[in-house]
N, C-alpha and C positions, 0 to 999 in steps of 0.2 A: 172272200177277203173283206175285213172290216176296215172301213175308211176312217182315217184320223180326223177328228173335228178340227176346225180352223184354230180354235183357241189352244189346242194342244200341240200345234205345229211349231217347231223351233223358228224363231225370227232372227233375221240377219243382224249380227252384232249384239245380240242379247243373250245373257247367261241363261242356260237351261235351268229349270226348277225341278226339284224332287217332289212330286205330288203325293207320294206315300198313299197310294190307293189301296194298300193292303190293310190300312187301319181306318176305323171310323173317324169322321171329323164332323164337328157341329155344323159348319157351314154347308157341307154336302148333305147332312141329314135334314137340315132346314130346306135345302133345295128339293130333296125328295118329298117332303111333306107338302111343298108348294106345287108339286107336279112337274118339277124341272127334270132335266136330262143329265145334269152334271153331278152324278152320284154313282157309287159303286156298291158291290155286294156287301162289304162290311158296313157301309152307311145305311143301306136298306135294312140289313138284319137288325142293327141296334135301333133304328127308327121304328121298325115294327114291334120291337120289344117295348119301346116307350108307348106305342099306340095301344098295346094291350093293357098297359097300366092306366093310360089316359086316352080313352077312345076318341075324344074330340080334339086331339092334338093337331091334326091337319087344319081344322077350322081355326084353332088358336094361332097357328103360324100365319094364316091369311089375315087374321084380325091384327096381328102385330105389324104386318106389312102395311095394312091399310092405315094404321096409326101414323107410320112414317110419312105417308103421303099427306095426311091431314095436317100433321105438325109442320112439315116443310111448307106446305101451301099457306098455312096460317102465318108463319114467320115471314114469308116473302110478301104476301098480300097485305096483311094487317100490321106486321112488325117492321116492314120496310127493310128486311134483311136481304143483302145481295151477296153475302159470303157465307159459305157453309164448310164446316169441318166434320166429316162423317167418319167416325171411328168404329170399327167393327163392321165394315162395309158388307161383307158376305158376298155370295156369288150374284153377279148382276142378273136382274130379272126385270119384268115390266114395272115401270114407276120408280126408277132410280132417283136419287136425290137431285141430281142435276137436271133430269128430265122434268120433274115436278117444279123445281125452282125456276127453270128457264121458260117453262110454259107461262109462268106468271110474269117474270122479269127476265127477258132474254140475255141481259148483261150479267146475270148471276154467275158466280164463280164457286167451284166446289173442289175441295181436297178430300180424297178418300184415303183411309188408312186401314190396313189389315195386315195380319202376320201369316196368313195362309197362302202357301205357294199357288194353290189352284185359283185363288182370287187374283193373285198377281198375273197369272196367265190370262185370265179373262180381261183384266183391266187394261192390259197392253192393247187389246184389240177393240174393246167395246166402249170404254169410258172416254168418249170424245165429246166435247161440248159444242154448243152452237157457235155461230160466227161471232156473236157479240160477247158471249160469256167464255168460260173456259173450265177445264178440269185438270186435275193432276192426281197422281196416285203415289202414296208413300208406303213402302213395304216395311212396316214397323209394328212394334208391340205396345199395347196400352200400358204395359208395365214400365215403359220408358217414356214418360211424357216429355221429358227434356229433349230426348232425341227427336221426337215428333216436332216439337216447337222449333228446333234448330235446323230442321231439314231445309235445304235450299228450295225444294219444290214447294214448300209451304210459303216461304218468303216471296217466291216468284209468282204466287197465285193469289194469296190473301194479304191484306193489310191489317195487321193486328191492332193498329191504332183506330180502326173503325169496327163497328159491331159485327159479330160473327154468330152464326147459328151452329152450335155444337150438338151433334146428335150421337147418342150412345144407346142404340136400339138393340136389345137382346144380345148384349156383349158382356155386361158386368157380372153376370152369373158365372162366367168362366174364370173368375178370380176368387181365390180363397180369402176368408176374412184376414188370415195372417199376412196376406200381401197388402193389406190396407187399401182396398179399392177406393174408399172415400178420400184418402189422401192423394191418390193418383189423379182422381177426377178434380179435386180441389186445385192441384197444380195447373191443370189445363184451364180451369175456369179463371184462376187468378191472372192468367196471361191475356185474357180477353178484355176488350174495352167495355166501358159502361154502355148499356143498351144492347149488349149481347144476350143471347138466349141459350139455354141448354134444354134438350129434350131427351127423356130417358124412358125405356121400358125394361121390365125385369120380371122374371117368373116369380110368382108370389107363393111363399111358404104357407100362407094362411087361408088359401082358398080350399084346398083339400090336402091337409098335412100328410095323411098316409100315402096318398098317390104321389105327392111331390117327393117325399122321402124315398119312395120306391124307385122313381126315375133317377134320383141322385145316386142311389146305390148301383143301379144298372150302368149309369155313366162311368162310375168309378171302376166297375168291372171291365168296362171297355177302354179304360185308360184315359178317360176324359174327366174334367172337373165340371161339376154343375152344382151351384149353390143357390137354391131358392131362398128368397128373403121376405121378411114381413113388410107390411106397408110402411111402418116407421123406419125400418132400415133402408128402404128404397127412398123415402122422403129425405133421408140424410144426404143423399147424393146431390140434392138441389141446394144444400147449404142454406145461406141466409139470403139467397136471391128471392125476388118477389114472385110467388107462384102465379101462373096464368090460370084463370078459371077454367075448369072446376077443381084445380089442384091435383093431388095424386089420387087417382081413381082407377077402377078396372079399365083395361085398355079399350074395351068396347064403349065405355061411357065417356071417353074424352072427346068432346065435341063431335059426336057422330054425324055423318051425313044422313039427312032424312030423319025419319022417326027414331026416337031413342030405342035401343034394344030392349026386348022384353025382360031379359036377364043379363045385365052387364057383366055379372060375375061368371058367365059361362066360359070365358077365356081367362085362364089362370095367369094373367100378367097385370102388374101395376104399371101405370103410365103417368107421366107428369112433365110439365114444361114450366120453366121459370126464367125471369128476366133479371139481368144485373142492373141494379139501381145506379143512377149517376146523373 
């Protein structure tokens, strides 16, 4: 008999969620590459197809996750940020945004946003803040920034009259150009106070164009959207905010811990952080 994991058990007074484990999902594929356990046969099958096209994709996923930790730590320690809005949360793993931020400043508060039911199931059980800080979760889509900003959970956790750290890590590639992801991000950024920051990572179309086109095609066959973008297209997401050094660079090259990597372009992600002037 297979035992049901705690995060999959129904909770009293909470609506059940349809996890659709028969279809591949980007969050569960990412979990698979990171060595997690919250993935299923369709996720692993498509994940392995990606890996054949880009053999280093597991290491790239880890580097993307490491960037999140470095960026949040920088915003909390050097930027003085005590509020975070993490959109495209993904399946919780070691080094979640609230864990990193609260290790620097225990009073940090974090709102997580994702539209994947499996992330919702995890969030109910795992995303609890420390005594001084707090966390909340909004089950919503990046395509509806107005709904995110109007959600009572956001107003109850964050004060948008004070600076916020907005993180959009490995999520914007799930939107087609026709959906105007730049406009959607701009709506979120416009709602934030001066002194706020935005941190972005995005698969780069210009590292290995043939390989990236190949995985985009595989994703489409699996019913997923994956849109790699060039450095200039990724830089557009930062708008007219002031870039934090070193600007938009390969993810491994953004303020690395320890010695700089021998080949920063070995992970096919662009990364950048910017601050709202004021």
